[in-house]
N, C-alpha and C positions, 0 to 999 in steps of 0.2 A: 452508393457506398460499396465497400469491398470486403473480401475475405483475405485472411493471411494464413499461410502455413509455413512452418519451419520443419525441415526434414533433416535430422542428424547434423544439425549445424555445429561446427567446431570452429574455435578461434585460437590461434597460437601466436604469442608474442615472444620473440627471441627464445625459441625452443620450449617455452612454458605454455602449456595448454590452459588457458583461462576459462574457456568454454569447452568442456570435454564431450559434448554431444547433446543437443537439445531438440526435442520434438514438441511441437505446439501447434494447435489450430485455434484461430480466432474467427468467430462467425461474423457475418455481416451485421453491423450496427452494435456490436458488443463494446462495453467499456471494460477493458482488461487492465489490471494494475499489476506491474512487476514490483515485488517487495522483497526486502532482504537486507542484511547488514551491509555496511560499506565494504566494497571489494568483492561482492558476490557475483558480479557480472551483469547487473541490471542495465546500466548505461551502455555497456559494450553490445549487448543484444539489441538495444534500441538503435544504436548507431549503425549496426549491420542492417537492420530493417530499413533505416533511412537511406542507406547507400553511402554513408560517410566512412564506414569501414567495410572491408570485404571479408566474408567467411573464408577460413582456411579450407574447409570442405563442407559438403552438405548442400542442400537446395533451399532457396527462399522463394516462395511463390505468392504472388498477389493476384487474386481472382483466377487462380489456377495456372497462371503463367510464370515461368521461372524468370526471376529478375536479377540473378547474381551478376550478370554482365551489363545491366541497365544502370546508367548513371543516376546520381541522387536527384538531379533536376528533372529526370524523365520518369521517375517511379510513381509520381502522383501522391507522394507523402509530404506532409507539412509538419515541421518540427518547431515546438515552442521550448525555448531554453530557460534555464534557471536565471540567467543574467539579463533576460529581456532582449538583449542585442539590438537595441534601437539606435538609429542614427541621430545623434544629439542635435545636429544642425538642421534637421528636417522637422516639419510640422507632423502632427499625428496623421493628417491626410496623406502627406507625402510618404511617410513611413509605411502606411498601409498600401499605398499605390505603387511603391517602388518596384516590387517584383513583377507586377503586371506590366508596368512601363517597359521594363527590360525584355519582357516576352512579346512586346509590340502589340499588346492588346489595344483596341481602339479606345480613344479617350472617353467616349460616351459610355462604353461598357465599364471602364475603370470607375467612372463617376458613380454609376449605378451600384456596382459591387461594393465600393468603399462605403457609400452612404447606407446601403442595406446592412452591412456588417456593423457599422458604427451605431445604427439604431438598435440592432440586436444586443449590442454590448453597452448601451447607454453612454456612447462616446460622441454622439452627434453634436453636442454643445462644445466639444473640446477639439474639434478637428483642426483649428487654427493654432493650437498651442504646441509648444515644443516639449520634449520629454522632461526637461528640467523643471517645467511648470506643472508636472503631474505627480500625484501620489504613487506609492509603490503598486497599489492595486490597479490604478488607472494605467500605469505603464504595462502591467501584465496583461490587461485587457487589450491594449494596443497590439502587443505581441500576438495574442490570440486572434485578434482581428486581421492581422497580416496573414495569418494562416488561413482564416476563413475565406478571404477574398480569392484565394487560389482554388477554392472548391476541390480540396484534395480527396483522394480515395481513402486515406488513412491519416488521422491526426496523431502525432507523437508528442508526448509531453515529458520532458526530462527535469524532474523535481521543480516544477514551475512556481511552487508556493514557498519554497524554503527560505527565500529572502524577505518574506513578509512577517509582520508581527503576529502573535497568536490569535488575536481577535479577527484580524483581516484574513488570516488563513481559513478560519472557520467560515466566514462569509463567502470567500472565493470558492471553497469546496462546494457550497450550495449553488453558486453561480455556474460552475463547471458542470455539475449534474443537470441543472436546468438547460444549459447549452446543449448537452448531449441529448436530452429529451427532445428539444426543438429540432436539432439538426438530424437526429437519428443516424449519427455518423459512427463509423468504426474508430475507436479511440484506444490508444495504448499509453499508459501513464506509468512513469517510474517514480518511486518514492522509497525512502528508508523508514517512513513514518507509518506504522501499521494502523494507526487510527485513521489516517487519510485513506488507506487501502480499504479498511472495513466500511467506512462511510460512503465511499464513492463507487466501488467496483461492482460490476455484474459478476465478474470472475477474477479471483486473485491467483497469481502465480508466485509461489514462495520459492525463492532461490537461495542456495547456499553453495559457495565455492564453484560457481558456474553450472551447477546442476539444479534441476527442478525437484524440489522436495514434495510438493503437493500442489494440485490445481483444483479450485472449486469455488463455489459461492461463499461469501463471507460467513454466513451462518454455518455452512458445512465445516469450514476450517476451524471455526470457533468451537463447535459442538463435537466434532469428530476429527481432531488433529491426528495425522497418520503416525507421528513420532514425537519425541520430546522436543526436538528443535522447533517444529511448527507450533506445538503446544505452548512452548515458552515464548515464542516470537509474537504470536497472535493473541491479543488480549492485553488490556492495561488496567490495573497493574498485572504483571505477568503471573502465570500459573505457579502454584507452589508444588514442589516435588518432594515427596516423603518416602522414606524407606518402607517397602512393602511389609517387611516382617513386623515393624512397629505398628503399622495400621492394622495388620491382620490380628494383632493382639487386642485391638479395641472392640468390645462387644457390639457397639452400634455400627461398626464399619466392616467387620470381619466377612460378612456375606458378600460384600462388593469387591473383594480382593481375590482374583483368580490364583490358582496354585502356581502358575508360571510367572506371576507378576514379580518384578524386581523394584519398580518404582510406582508410586501412586501420585496422580496429579489432582489437585483440588484448586479451583480458581478462588481468589480472595472473596468474591461476592457470594460464593456458594456455601460458606460456613453457616451453621445454625447452632444455637445453644443446645447442650445435652446435660442430662443429670450427671452429677459426680459419679465417677466409676463406669459410666457408659460411653462417654466420648473421650477424645484425646485431651490430656491435661497439658495446657499451654501456659507458659510463664510470660507475662506481658513485659516487653522491653521498653515500649514507648508507643505514642500514637500521634496522629495528625488529624485535626478537626477540619472537615471539608464541608460543613454545613449539614446537609441531610444525611451524610455518612461520615464515619470516622475510620481512617486507615490505621489499623492496629498492627504493630510489629511485635512478634512473640517468638518463643523458641520451644521446640519439643524437648522432652527429657534428654535426648541425645545431642541437644544443642543445634539441631537443624532449624534454620530460620524460617519463619512462616509469616505471611501477611494476610490480614483479614479485613474485609470491608463490612463494617457493622453499622447499625443505626447511629446517627450522629449524637443522640442524647445519652449514649453510653459514656461512662467516665472511668474506665479501667485504669488503675494506676500501675506504674512500674513495679514489678515483682508480684503483682496479683496473679493468681492461678485461675484460669478460665477453662471450662470444659466445652469442647466443640465437636460437632460431627457434621456430616453432609448427606444429602439424599443420595441414594444409590445411583440415580441417573446422572448425577453430577460428579461421579468419581471416575477418573480415567486411569486405566491400568496399562503399564508398559513393560515389555520383557527385557531381558538382559542385553538385547541389541538396540534398546530405546525405541522399539516399534510398538504400535498400539495393539493391545490384545482385544 
């Protein structure tokens, strides 16, 4: 497997800099997820790594070798697309073998590689079928199998699960993690779904407007987001942001608010009940029953909206006033520039 390094990578389209300069290192065998809102540059970065787009400037290195001028077919990267991109007139076997046949790989070697990948992906009973006879999850596994048979240095995934229904996405996430464990391959995965990023990644790269906001393990980004953008993007439901002066006036939370704080972040699951007069007074607007938990929508006295994940057996009615606080370790403070204090 392989390492990847991006050095001052920039990309310009029609005088517009969409990637203003990215530096990134991916270690051998890492599962790295690029995450961010639509238009943040995730897929553009992936396409440059694959060789489908060229950087305007900067260096792209695979195993320490500069590959800017190396074509996509010779970089040793295999890309799995959102659309599967299978040939509808070919069988599963032929779809997986097609790239190897074009590369003039001996038939016996093709047979061995296709059947080995098919067994790994539980496709061995489906090799004679055509894509129209497969489910969405099976088609995606064929697309992954087509990448595996090439024995690439780096696997690249461009939102591969976004066409699947919710239940199938969850099972495919587990399958991809298990595949990574078995192959011990370097994988780079693009998604706009932060839940996918949190559950799959060894390392998450959070992007905004072509820039890297923060890089780290899922737990690091969740517990210590570097700014309000990362804090609001990572975690579902998203973090609540409250005016620091209002929180500072709350006896139970005052000690957790630094003098330089302008905003305070508290995640929905970190609220705990407080005695009247000690916590923040929140007016309930509504709630959603989720079984073990209830998602409560409420408002602060200044009408700032707040969401709370509370035990499912609570039954707070609209207009009820509830008093809440949070442990100091779960209170996030941000300065006037939206940076973590």
